[in-house]
C-alpha positions, 0 to 999 in steps of 0.5 A, a space after each residue: 756403859 755399866 759393867 755387868 757384874 752378876 753373870 759371875 754370880 749365883 747366890 741362894 741365900 739361907 738365913 743363919 747366924 754364926 756369931 763372933 766365934 765363927 768370925 774369930 775362926 775366919 780372922 785366924 784362918 785368913 793369917 794362916 792361909 797361903 794361896 796364888 790366884 787369879 781375880 778380876 776387880 771391877 770398879 763401877 761409878 761414874 767412870 767404870 773399869 775393869 782390871 785383871 790381877 794375879 795375887 800371891 798372898 801369905 796371911 796379910 802379905 801379898 804380891 799382886 800383878 795388875 795384868 791389864 788394863 795398865 801393867 802394875 806390880 805392887 806389894 804388901 809386906 809387914 804392913 808396908 806397901 812397895 811398888 815393884 819395878 823388875 826385880 826391886 821393891 821400893 816403898 810406895 809414895 802412898 799406901 796401897 790396899 785392896 778391898 780384901 785387906 781393908 775388909 779384913 782390917 775392919 773386921 779385926 778392929 770392929 768398933 761399936 758402929 760396925 755391924 757384921 752378920 753371916 749367912 750360908 749361901 750357895 755360890 757358883 754351885 758350892 756350899 759358901 758363907 757370906 759375911 756382911 760388914 756394914 760401917 757408917 760409910 760403907 757396906 762390904 760383902 765377902 763370900 767364903 769357901 765353906 771348907 777352907 774359908 778363903 775369900 772368892 767373891 767380894 764387894 764393897 758399896 760406897 755412896 755412888 761407886 762400888 768395887 767388886 772382886 771375883 776370884 776366877 782361880 785359887 790354889 794353896 801353895 807352901 810357905 816355901 814357895 811364897 818366900 822364894 818368890 819374895 826373896 827374888 826381889 831386892 827390898 829397899 828400905 827408902 824411897 827413890 826418886 819418883 818414877 811416873 808410876 809413883 806420881 800416878 799413885 800420888 794422883 789416884 789417891 786423891 781422886 775418886 772413881 780413878 781410871 788409868 790408861 796409856 798411849 803412845 802419840 808421835 813417839 811420846 809415851 803418855 799416862 792419862 789418869 782421870 777421875 773426881 775431885 770435890 766438889 764432884 768435878 771431872 779431872 784429867 791429867 796427862 803425864 809425859 817426861 820432860 825430855 820427850 820434846 813435847 811442850 805442855 802449852 799446846 795440850 793446855 791451849 786445846 783443853 781451853 779451846 774445848 772450854 775446860 779450865 786447864 793448867 800445867 805442872 812441872 814435877 821433877 822430871 814429868 810434866 803433868 797437864 790437868 784439865 776440869 769442867 770445874 773452877 780453875 781455883 779448885 784444880 789449883 788447890 787440888 794440885 797444890 796438895 800434890 806438887 811442890 811447884 804449880 805454873 
């Protein structure tokens, strides 16, 4: 079922061109904004999902708390990304970025192949500005409040999938407040042994249309990641602790009995059982990029 996005949005387009001076003004304004907000992130594609997030941002630094469907907290500080566990920030095993940060990066370093245009619009009854950015592989649309140039809505379209980000609440906060929250965390400069959260990020960074869920079965906690690997094959990964007294073999056999190609990987203190509707050699090649030992 496709997720409906546009009941949140009411736009009236009025053609008007601002020019490069406005873009420079917006980039400068974004770098000085300090805000706290709530947003909905909607991913649409072969597998659609919705995330609910709280965000605290000071310019390009941000702390993001994913509330649902799977709680997760991460941060970008001075260009580096961290996974937050309790009151500790640890370097993430792969870079993390939301579409807002990627949009600002593209806007700040636009090339001759990037098309940028702007328009006056009405968004949810308020005068706003729409910024369009088109690259050879994606199209970004951002809606800014006209007065303070704060982003209220974003959408990126890539081939057969899209991501929309809708702010339901945004309030300005002080730099002192952001710093007090940041100082409440102990920031580690070196990565520590992988947790299940960081392994999940290793996996989803190599998937398109990634989806995450968790469940408890017979007292065992499973994290399930699904998505698409080249060439457009579905894959699902079940992650669980080695010491959970559960063997991966019955799960592999169950997938095979249902007509899927399946295999298990032991990665540090985790088992990862993978299944695909594609070729087993393709699955093994994909897994070998992620894990050092493959059964």
